[in-house]
PDB file with one MODEL, atoms N, CA, C and O in Angstrom:
MODEL        1
ATOM      1  N   MET A   1      56.144 163.424  -3.463  1.00  0.00           N
ATOM      2  CA  MET A   1      56.847 164.607  -2.982  1.00  0.00           C
ATOM      3  C   MET A   1      57.179 165.511  -4.159  1.00  0.00           C
ATOM      4  O   MET A   1      57.408 165.059  -5.281  1.00  0.00           O
ATOM      5  N   SER A   2      57.197 166.743  -3.875  1.00  0.00           N
ATOM      6  CA  SER A   2      57.502 167.679  -4.948  1.00  0.00           C
ATOM      7  C   SER A   2      59.013 167.790  -5.133  1.00  0.00           C
ATOM      8  O   SER A   2      59.789 167.424  -4.250  1.00  0.00           O
ATOM      9  N   ARG A   3      59.401 168.283  -6.256  1.00  0.00           N
ATOM     10  CA  ARG A   3      60.825 168.401  -6.585  1.00  0.00           C
ATOM     11  C   ARG A   3      61.540 169.363  -5.636  1.00  0.00           C
ATOM     12  O   ARG A   3      62.711 169.154  -5.320  1.00  0.00           O
ATOM     13  N   GLU A   4      60.874 170.387  -5.190  1.00  0.00           N
ATOM     14  CA  GLU A   4      61.477 171.382  -4.305  1.00  0.00           C
ATOM     15  C   GLU A   4      61.889 170.780  -2.963  1.00  0.00           C
ATOM     16  O   GLU A   4      62.877 171.211  -2.368  1.00  0.00           O
ATOM     17  N   THR A   5      61.151 169.803  -2.492  1.00  0.00           N
ATOM     18  CA  THR A   5      61.489 169.206  -1.205  1.00  0.00           C
ATOM     19  C   THR A   5      62.642 168.210  -1.335  1.00  0.00           C
ATOM     20  O   THR A   5      63.330 167.937  -0.351  1.00  0.00           O
ATOM     21  N   LEU A   6      62.863 167.669  -2.524  1.00  0.00           N
ATOM     22  CA  LEU A   6      63.927 166.688  -2.729  1.00  0.00           C
ATOM     23  C   LEU A   6      65.283 167.332  -2.991  1.00  0.00           C
ATOM     24  O   LEU A   6      66.310 166.765  -2.617  1.00  0.00           O
ATOM     25  N   THR A   7      65.311 168.474  -3.608  1.00  0.00           N
ATOM     26  CA  THR A   7      66.583 169.131  -3.919  1.00  0.00           C
ATOM     27  C   THR A   7      66.879 170.180  -2.856  1.00  0.00           C
ATOM     28  O   THR A   7      66.015 170.983  -2.505  1.00  0.00           O
ATOM     29  N   PRO A   8      68.097 170.165  -2.352  1.00  0.00           N
ATOM     30  CA  PRO A   8      68.437 171.177  -1.340  1.00  0.00           C
ATOM     31  C   PRO A   8      68.478 172.566  -1.970  1.00  0.00           C
ATOM     32  O   PRO A   8      68.889 172.737  -3.118  1.00  0.00           O
ATOM     33  N   GLN A   9      68.060 173.512  -1.220  1.00  0.00           N
ATOM     34  CA  GLN A   9      68.060 174.882  -1.701  1.00  0.00           C
ATOM     35  C   GLN A   9      69.392 175.534  -1.336  1.00  0.00           C
ATOM     36  O   GLN A   9      69.671 175.800  -0.167  1.00  0.00           O
ATOM     37  N   VAL A  10      70.195 175.780  -2.342  1.00  0.00           N
ATOM     38  CA  VAL A  10      71.488 176.415  -2.127  1.00  0.00           C
ATOM     39  C   VAL A  10      71.360 177.875  -2.532  1.00  0.00           C
ATOM     40  O   VAL A  10      71.001 178.188  -3.667  1.00  0.00           O
ATOM     41  N   PRO A  11      71.650 178.743  -1.612  1.00  0.00           N
ATOM     42  CA  PRO A  11      71.536 180.162  -1.990  1.00  0.00           C
ATOM     43  C   PRO A  11      72.611 180.497  -3.036  1.00  0.00           C
ATOM     44  O   PRO A  11      73.765 180.086  -2.915  1.00  0.00           O
ATOM     45  N   SER A  12      72.215 181.229  -4.032  1.00  0.00           N
ATOM     46  CA  SER A  12      73.188 181.599  -5.060  1.00  0.00           C
ATOM     47  C   SER A  12      74.041 182.758  -4.553  1.00  0.00           C
ATOM     48  O   SER A  12      73.554 183.684  -3.906  1.00  0.00           O
ATOM     49  N   THR A  13      75.308 182.674  -4.866  1.00  0.00           N
ATOM     50  CA  THR A  13      76.213 183.747  -4.482  1.00  0.00           C
ATOM     51  C   THR A  13      76.726 184.389  -5.752  1.00  0.00           C
ATOM     52  O   THR A  13      77.016 183.710  -6.737  1.00  0.00           O
ATOM     53  N   HIS A  14      76.830 185.652  -5.719  1.00  0.00           N
ATOM     54  CA  HIS A  14      77.339 186.384  -6.860  1.00  0.00           C
ATOM     55  C   HIS A  14      78.835 186.591  -6.664  1.00  0.00           C
ATOM     56  O   HIS A  14      79.279 187.151  -5.662  1.00  0.00           O
ATOM     57  N   LEU A  15      79.591 186.129  -7.639  1.00  0.00           N
ATOM     58  CA  LEU A  15      81.040 186.248  -7.540  1.00  0.00           C
ATOM     59  C   LEU A  15      81.504 187.587  -8.086  1.00  0.00           C
ATOM     60  O   LEU A  15      81.005 188.078  -9.098  1.00  0.00           O
ATOM     61  N   THR A  16      82.454 188.150  -7.401  1.00  0.00           N
ATOM     62  CA  THR A  16      83.047 189.385  -7.898  1.00  0.00           C
ATOM     63  C   THR A  16      84.106 189.021  -8.939  1.00  0.00           C
ATOM     64  O   THR A  16      84.468 187.853  -9.088  1.00  0.00           O
ATOM     65  N   ASP A  17      84.588 190.012  -9.640  1.00  0.00           N
ATOM     66  CA  ASP A  17      85.647 189.767 -10.621  1.00  0.00           C
ATOM     67  C   ASP A  17      86.895 189.227  -9.934  1.00  0.00           C
ATOM     68  O   ASP A  17      87.591 188.378 -10.490  1.00  0.00           O
ATOM     69  N   ALA A  18      87.183 189.713  -8.729  1.00  0.00           N
ATOM     70  CA  ALA A  18      88.342 189.224  -7.984  1.00  0.00           C
ATOM     71  C   ALA A  18      88.166 187.750  -7.615  1.00  0.00           C
ATOM     72  O   ALA A  18      89.120 186.975  -7.678  1.00  0.00           O
ATOM     73  N   ASP A  19      86.944 187.365  -7.229  1.00  0.00           N
ATOM     74  CA  ASP A  19      86.676 185.964  -6.898  1.00  0.00           C
ATOM     75  C   ASP A  19      86.877 185.077  -8.118  1.00  0.00           C
ATOM     76  O   ASP A  19      87.505 184.023  -8.025  1.00  0.00           O
ATOM     77  N   ARG A  20      86.348 185.498  -9.257  1.00  0.00           N
ATOM     78  CA  ARG A  20      86.510 184.723 -10.490  1.00  0.00           C
ATOM     79  C   ARG A  20      87.980 184.600 -10.879  1.00  0.00           C
ATOM     80  O   ARG A  20      88.428 183.538 -11.311  1.00  0.00           O
ATOM     81  N   ASP A  21      88.718 185.679 -10.726  1.00  0.00           N
ATOM     82  CA  ASP A  21      90.142 185.667 -11.052  1.00  0.00           C
ATOM     83  C   ASP A  21      90.891 184.727 -10.121  1.00  0.00           C
ATOM     84  O   ASP A  21      91.783 184.006 -10.569  1.00  0.00           O
ATOM     85  N   TRP A  22      90.554 184.715  -8.840  1.00  0.00           N
ATOM     86  CA  TRP A  22      91.203 183.822  -7.878  1.00  0.00           C
ATOM     87  C   TRP A  22      90.932 182.361  -8.245  1.00  0.00           C
ATOM     88  O   TRP A  22      91.843 181.534  -8.213  1.00  0.00           O
ATOM     89  N   ILE A  23      89.695 182.047  -8.589  1.00  0.00           N
ATOM     90  CA  ILE A  23      89.327 180.684  -8.977  1.00  0.00           C
ATOM     91  C   ILE A  23      90.092 180.270 -10.233  1.00  0.00           C
ATOM     92  O   ILE A  23      90.584 179.145 -10.319  1.00  0.00           O
ATOM     93  N   ARG A  24      90.190 181.168 -11.195  1.00  0.00           N
ATOM     94  CA  ARG A  24      90.916 180.873 -12.433  1.00  0.00           C
ATOM     95  C   ARG A  24      92.385 180.608 -12.136  1.00  0.00           C
ATOM     96  O   ARG A  24      92.969 179.679 -12.695  1.00  0.00           O
ATOM     97  N   ARG A  25      92.991 181.408 -11.268  1.00  0.00           N
ATOM     98  CA  ARG A  25      94.411 181.221 -10.933  1.00  0.00           C
ATOM     99  C   ARG A  25      94.647 179.908 -10.200  1.00  0.00           C
ATOM    100  O   ARG A  25      95.697 179.287 -10.365  1.00  0.00           O
ATOM    101  N   GLN A  26      93.678 179.479  -9.390  1.00  0.00           N
ATOM    102  CA  GLN A  26      93.829 178.187  -8.704  1.00  0.00           C
ATOM    103  C   GLN A  26      93.897 177.060  -9.728  1.00  0.00           C
ATOM    104  O   GLN A  26      94.683 176.125  -9.571  1.00  0.00           O
ATOM    105  N   GLY A  27      93.095 177.141 -10.755  1.00  0.00           N
ATOM    106  CA  GLY A  27      93.132 176.128 -11.817  1.00  0.00           C
ATOM    107  C   GLY A  27      94.448 176.158 -12.557  1.00  0.00           C
ATOM    108  O   GLY A  27      95.002 175.109 -12.887  1.00  0.00           O
ATOM    109  N   MET A  28      94.956 177.347 -12.821  1.00  0.00           N
ATOM    110  CA  MET A  28      96.240 177.458 -13.514  1.00  0.00           C
ATOM    111  C   MET A  28      97.356 176.891 -12.648  1.00  0.00           C
ATOM    112  O   MET A  28      98.259 176.225 -13.153  1.00  0.00           O
ATOM    113  N   THR A  29      97.297 177.154 -11.340  1.00  0.00           N
ATOM    114  CA  THR A  29      98.314 176.646 -10.422  1.00  0.00           C
ATOM    115  C   THR A  29      98.274 175.131 -10.381  1.00  0.00           C
ATOM    116  O   THR A  29      99.321 174.483 -10.380  1.00  0.00           O
ATOM    117  N   ALA A  30      97.086 174.561 -10.348  1.00  0.00           N
ATOM    118  CA  ALA A  30      96.950 173.101 -10.314  1.00  0.00           C
ATOM    119  C   ALA A  30      97.511 172.484 -11.591  1.00  0.00           C
ATOM    120  O   ALA A  30      98.180 171.452 -11.537  1.00  0.00           O
ATOM    121  N   ARG A  31      97.246 173.104 -12.731  1.00  0.00           N
ATOM    122  CA  ARG A  31      97.775 172.578 -14.000  1.00  0.00           C
ATOM    123  C   ARG A  31      99.289 172.683 -14.044  1.00  0.00           C
ATOM    124  O   ARG A  31      99.964 171.767 -14.514  1.00  0.00           O
ATOM    125  N   ALA A  32      99.826 173.795 -13.558  1.00  0.00           N
ATOM    126  CA  ALA A  32     101.284 173.963 -13.541  1.00  0.00           C
ATOM    127  C   ALA A  32     101.928 172.940 -12.614  1.00  0.00           C
ATOM    128  O   ALA A  32     102.976 172.383 -12.943  1.00  0.00           O
ATOM    129  N   LEU A  33     101.322 172.688 -11.470  1.00  0.00           N
ATOM    130  CA  LEU A  33     101.850 171.706 -10.533  1.00  0.00           C
ATOM    131  C   LEU A  33     101.827 170.308 -11.142  1.00  0.00           C
ATOM    132  O   LEU A  33     102.791 169.556 -10.992  1.00  0.00           O
ATOM    133  N   GLU A  34     100.757 169.954 -11.817  1.00  0.00           N
ATOM    134  CA  GLU A  34     100.667 168.642 -12.457  1.00  0.00           C
ATOM    135  C   GLU A  34     101.714 168.500 -13.556  1.00  0.00           C
ATOM    136  O   GLU A  34     102.310 167.434 -13.712  1.00  0.00           O
ATOM    137  N   GLU A  35     101.940 169.559 -14.309  1.00  0.00           N
ATOM    138  CA  GLU A  35     102.972 169.533 -15.359  1.00  0.00           C
ATOM    139  C   GLU A  35     104.353 169.332 -14.739  1.00  0.00           C
ATOM    140  O   GLU A  35     105.157 168.564 -15.267  1.00  0.00           O
ATOM    141  N   GLU A  36     104.636 170.002 -13.642  1.00  0.00           N
ATOM    142  CA  GLU A  36     105.932 169.838 -12.969  1.00  0.00           C
ATOM    143  C   GLU A  36     106.088 168.413 -12.444  1.00  0.00           C
ATOM    144  O   GLU A  36     107.171 167.836 -12.542  1.00  0.00           O
ATOM    145  N   ARG A  37     105.035 167.847 -11.895  1.00  0.00           N
ATOM    146  CA  ARG A  37     105.091 166.459 -11.423  1.00  0.00           C
ATOM    147  C   ARG A  37     105.374 165.510 -12.579  1.00  0.00           C
ATOM    148  O   ARG A  37     106.152 164.567 -12.434  1.00  0.00           O
ATOM    149  N   ARG A  38     104.750 165.752 -13.716  1.00  0.00           N
ATOM    150  CA  ARG A  38     104.973 164.906 -14.889  1.00  0.00           C
ATOM    151  C   ARG A  38     106.431 164.986 -15.333  1.00  0.00           C
ATOM    152  O   ARG A  38     107.040 163.967 -15.657  1.00  0.00           O
ATOM    153  N   ARG A  39     106.991 166.199 -15.347  1.00  0.00           N
ATOM    154  CA  ARG A  39     108.397 166.358 -15.746  1.00  0.00           C
ATOM    155  C   ARG A  39     109.332 165.644 -14.776  1.00  0.00           C
ATOM    156  O   ARG A  39     110.311 165.028 -15.198  1.00  0.00           O
ATOM    157  N   VAL A  40     109.038 165.723 -13.483  1.00  0.00           N
ATOM    158  CA  VAL A  40     109.881 165.043 -12.489  1.00  0.00           C
ATOM    159  C   VAL A  40     109.793 163.532 -12.679  1.00  0.00           C
ATOM    160  O   VAL A  40     110.808 162.839 -12.609  1.00  0.00           O
ATOM    161  N   ARG A  41     108.582 163.015 -12.920  1.00  0.00           N
ATOM    162  CA  ARG A  41     108.436 161.572 -13.146  1.00  0.00           C
ATOM    163  C   ARG A  41     109.228 161.134 -14.363  1.00  0.00           C
ATOM    164  O   ARG A  41     109.884 160.092 -14.333  1.00  0.00           O
ATOM    165  N   GLU A  42     109.176 161.922 -15.444  1.00  0.00           N
ATOM    166  CA  GLU A  42     109.934 161.580 -16.648  1.00  0.00           C
ATOM    167  C   GLU A  42     111.431 161.603 -16.369  1.00  0.00           C
ATOM    168  O   GLU A  42     112.164 160.724 -16.822  1.00  0.00           O
ATOM    169  N   ARG A  43     111.883 162.604 -15.627  1.00  0.00           N
ATOM    170  CA  ARG A  43     113.311 162.716 -15.312  1.00  0.00           C
ATOM    171  C   ARG A  43     113.771 161.536 -14.461  1.00  0.00           C
ATOM    172  O   ARG A  43     114.834 160.968 -14.708  1.00  0.00           O
ATOM    173  N   LEU A  44     112.969 161.167 -13.457  1.00  0.00           N
ATOM    174  CA  LEU A  44     113.316 160.025 -12.614  1.00  0.00           C
ATOM    175  C   LEU A  44     113.310 158.725 -13.410  1.00  0.00           C
ATOM    176  O   LEU A  44     114.145 157.850 -13.179  1.00  0.00           O
ATOM    177  N   SER A  45     112.386 158.598 -14.331  1.00  0.00           N
ATOM    178  CA  SER A  45     112.339 157.407 -15.164  1.00  0.00           C
ATOM    179  C   SER A  45     113.591 157.309 -16.030  1.00  0.00           C
ATOM    180  O   SER A  45     114.147 156.224 -16.200  1.00  0.00           O
ATOM    181  N   ALA A  46     114.030 158.429 -16.572  1.00  0.00           N
ATOM    182  CA  ALA A  46     115.248 158.440 -17.388  1.00  0.00           C
ATOM    183  C   ALA A  46     116.457 158.085 -16.525  1.00  0.00           C
ATOM    184  O   ALA A  46     117.367 157.396 -16.986  1.00  0.00           O
ATOM    185  N   MET A  47     116.471 158.550 -15.281  1.00  0.00           N
ATOM    186  CA  MET A  47     117.580 158.237 -14.384  1.00  0.00           C
ATOM    187  C   MET A  47     117.580 156.745 -14.043  1.00  0.00           C
ATOM    188  O   MET A  47     118.646 156.144 -13.909  1.00  0.00           O
ATOM    189  N   ASP A  48     116.392 156.142 -13.901  1.00  0.00           N
ATOM    190  CA  ASP A  48     116.318 154.708 -13.634  1.00  0.00           C
ATOM    191  C   ASP A  48     116.975 153.924 -14.760  1.00  0.00           C
ATOM    192  O   ASP A  48     117.675 152.942 -14.513  1.00  0.00           O
ATOM    193  N   ASN A  49     116.750 154.357 -15.996  1.00  0.00           N
ATOM    194  CA  ASN A  49     117.367 153.688 -17.144  1.00  0.00           C
ATOM    195  C   ASN A  49     118.881 153.827 -17.091  1.00  0.00           C
ATOM    196  O   ASN A  49     119.600 152.868 -17.375  1.00  0.00           O
ATOM    197  N   GLN A  50     119.373 155.003 -16.733  1.00  0.00           N
ATOM    198  CA  GLN A  50     120.816 155.214 -16.628  1.00  0.00           C
ATOM    199  C   GLN A  50     121.411 154.337 -15.541  1.00  0.00           C
ATOM    200  O   GLN A  50     122.454 153.716 -15.744  1.00  0.00           O
ATOM    201  N   VAL A  51     120.758 154.283 -14.395  1.00  0.00           N
ATOM    202  CA  VAL A  51     121.249 153.474 -13.285  1.00  0.00           C
ATOM    203  C   VAL A  51     121.298 152.002 -13.696  1.00  0.00           C
ATOM    204  O   VAL A  51     122.252 151.300 -13.364  1.00  0.00           O
ATOM    205  N   ALA A  52     120.290 151.537 -14.407  1.00  0.00           N
ATOM    206  CA  ALA A  52     120.267 150.143 -14.847  1.00  0.00           C
ATOM    207  C   ALA A  52     121.430 149.868 -15.802  1.00  0.00           C
ATOM    208  O   ALA A  52     122.055 148.810 -15.718  1.00  0.00           O
ATOM    209  N   ARG A  53     121.728 150.796 -16.700  1.00  0.00           N
ATOM    210  CA  ARG A  53     122.854 150.609 -17.632  1.00  0.00           C
ATOM    211  C   ARG A  53     124.178 150.549 -16.883  1.00  0.00           C
ATOM    212  O   ARG A  53     125.018 149.701 -17.186  1.00  0.00           O
ATOM    213  N   VAL A  54     124.379 151.432 -15.911  1.00  0.00           N
ATOM    214  CA  VAL A  54     125.625 151.447 -15.147  1.00  0.00           C
ATOM    215  C   VAL A  54     125.764 150.154 -14.345  1.00  0.00           C
ATOM    216  O   VAL A  54     126.847 149.572 -14.284  1.00  0.00           O
ATOM    217  N   ARG A  55     124.673 149.707 -13.734  1.00  0.00           N
ATOM    218  CA  ARG A  55     124.731 148.451 -12.977  1.00  0.00           C
ATOM    219  C   ARG A  55     125.096 147.288 -13.893  1.00  0.00           C
ATOM    220  O   ARG A  55     125.879 146.417 -13.513  1.00  0.00           O
ATOM    221  N   GLU A  56     124.536 147.273 -15.087  1.00  0.00           N
ATOM    222  CA  GLU A  56     124.850 146.218 -16.043  1.00  0.00           C
ATOM    223  C   GLU A  56     126.326 146.268 -16.429  1.00  0.00           C
ATOM    224  O   GLU A  56     126.969 145.224 -16.539  1.00  0.00           O
ATOM    225  N   GLN A  57     126.864 147.453 -16.633  1.00  0.00           N
ATOM    226  CA  GLN A  57     128.279 147.585 -16.969  1.00  0.00           C
ATOM    227  C   GLN A  57     129.159 147.111 -15.816  1.00  0.00           C
ATOM    228  O   GLN A  57     130.205 146.503 -16.045  1.00  0.00           O
ATOM    229  N   LEU A  58     128.750 147.383 -14.591  1.00  0.00           N
ATOM    230  CA  LEU A  58     129.547 146.960 -13.435  1.00  0.00           C
ATOM    231  C   LEU A  58     129.489 145.443 -13.232  1.00  0.00           C
ATOM    232  O   LEU A  58     130.420 144.865 -12.672  1.00  0.00           O
ATOM    233  N   ARG A  59     128.422 144.798 -13.675  1.00  0.00           N
ATOM    234  CA  ARG A  59     128.312 143.347 -13.543  1.00  0.00           C
ATOM    235  C   ARG A  59     129.186 142.616 -14.557  1.00  0.00           C
ATOM    236  O   ARG A  59     129.589 141.477 -14.323  1.00  0.00           O
ATOM    237  N   ARG A  60     129.476 143.255 -15.665  1.00  0.00           N
ATOM    238  CA  ARG A  60     130.279 142.612 -16.709  1.00  0.00           C
ATOM    239  C   ARG A  60     131.723 142.449 -16.227  1.00  0.00           C
ATOM    240  O   ARG A  60     132.205 143.233 -15.409  1.00  0.00           O
ATOM    241  N   PRO A  61     132.396 141.440 -16.735  1.00  0.00           N
ATOM    242  CA  PRO A  61     133.818 141.293 -16.375  1.00  0.00           C
ATOM    243  C   PRO A  61     134.623 142.458 -16.948  1.00  0.00           C
ATOM    244  O   PRO A  61     134.251 143.029 -17.973  1.00  0.00           O
ATOM    245  N   PRO A  62     135.720 142.806 -16.289  1.00  0.00           N
ATOM    246  CA  PRO A  62     136.515 143.925 -16.782  1.00  0.00           C
ATOM    247  C   PRO A  62     137.008 143.663 -18.204  1.00  0.00           C
ATOM    248  O   PRO A  62     137.258 142.524 -18.599  1.00  0.00           O
ATOM    249  N   GLY A  63     137.137 144.733 -18.945  1.00  0.00           N
ATOM    250  CA  GLY A  63     137.583 144.620 -20.336  1.00  0.00           C
ATOM    251  C   GLY A  63     139.070 144.345 -20.452  1.00  0.00           C
ATOM    252  O   GLY A  63     139.763 144.156 -19.453  1.00  0.00           O
ATOM    253  N   ARG A  64     139.534 144.325 -21.651  1.00  0.00           N
ATOM    254  CA  ARG A  64     140.911 143.989 -21.955  1.00  0.00           C
ATOM    255  C   ARG A  64     141.894 144.971 -21.349  1.00  0.00           C
ATOM    256  O   ARG A  64     142.986 144.587 -20.931  1.00  0.00           O
ATOM    257  N   PHE A  65     141.507 146.243 -21.300  1.00  0.00           N
ATOM    258  CA  PHE A  65     142.418 147.276 -20.851  1.00  0.00           C
ATOM    259  C   PHE A  65     142.192 147.715 -19.407  1.00  0.00           C
ATOM    260  O   PHE A  65     142.694 148.758 -18.988  1.00  0.00           O
ATOM    261  N   ALA A  66     141.446 146.930 -18.654  1.00  0.00           N
ATOM    262  CA  ALA A  66     141.185 147.295 -17.248  1.00  0.00           C
ATOM    263  C   ALA A  66     142.454 147.182 -16.433  1.00  0.00           C
ATOM    264  O   ALA A  66     143.314 146.351 -16.724  1.00  0.00           O
ATOM    265  N   ARG A  67     142.572 147.990 -15.442  1.00  0.00           N
ATOM    266  CA  ARG A  67     143.786 147.953 -14.590  1.00  0.00           C
ATOM    267  C   ARG A  67     143.583 147.078 -13.397  1.00  0.00           C
ATOM    268  O   ARG A  67     144.491 146.930 -12.579  1.00  0.00           O
TER     269      ARG A  67
ENDMDL
END
């Protein structure tokens, strides 16, 4: 079989400047969203550490000056 019959023929489309700009902005939006997700994960991870410290303090017997 020839190569032409094996590969699908996709008509080429010419993108306008507006189309290219829209595609570029979608990539920027995806990167910004991923960065925000990373920041939220880091913040939640830091909060988990704080919660663990507070729980550990609550498990300890009261100190000398506890009421």
